[in-house]
N, C-alpha and C positions, 0 to 999 in steps of 0.2 A: 617247538620242534627240537629234538635232541641233535647234538653234533654227530656227524658221520665220521667215525674214526677209521684210519687206514689199518690194514692188517698189521703193519709194523708197530703202530701205536698200541693196538690191543695186545700184541705179544709183549711189548715193553711193559705195559701195566701188569700183565700176568707174571712176567719174569720178576719184576720188582716185588710183587706180593709174595711169590714163592720164596725168593731169597730172604726176605725179611723173616720168614718162618723157619728157616733152616737151623737145625742144631748141629753144628759142625762136629761136635764130639760124638753124637750118635751116628752120624753119617760115616765117620772114620771107623767106629767100632763095627758097624754093619758090614763094612768093606774088609774087615779083618786087619785094619791098620791102626797104628798108634794115633791117638788124637793130636791135632795140631796144638802147639803150646808156644807161649812167648818165652823170652829169655829167663823169666822168673818161674817158669813151669806152669803158669796159669793157663787154663784152656783158652784157645783163640776163639773169638766170637765175632759175628757180623755186627758191626756197630752202626753202619749207615749204608743205605741203598738209595741212590738218587738216579734220576734220568740223566743222560749225558748233558742235556741242556741245563737242568737244574744244578749240575755239578760244575758248570762253567766251561764245558768243552765247546770250542768254536767249530761246531759241526752241525749239519742238518740231518745226520744219521740218527736213527733210533737206537736205543740201547741203555744200559745202566752202568753206573760206577758203584763198586762195592768196596767199602772200607772195613778192614778187620781191626780187632783190638790190638794186634801186634804191630800196627802201623802200615801194613801192606795194603795196597789199593789195586784193584783190578777193574778193567772195563770189559764189558760184553756188548758187542755191536750186533745189531740185527740188520741183515742185508737180504734183500730179495734174491733168491737163487734162480727161480724160474716162475 
């Protein structure tokens, strides 16, 4: 029998997969903005996407940690609203 996943865990998996496929340069261009670049002018890319748990965050919340090639790191938490 397969494991029953919560809505939060399913959304976490979907978010992680979507972010791994993002081309930040194309997204910026489609929005009419300059592409993100690091100090050397190289395009900024997503280099790692982990669940908060896999990234070592001490939380029971679902979400992802996104690390960019320019060293910035972001977290996106998934919280049930209603």
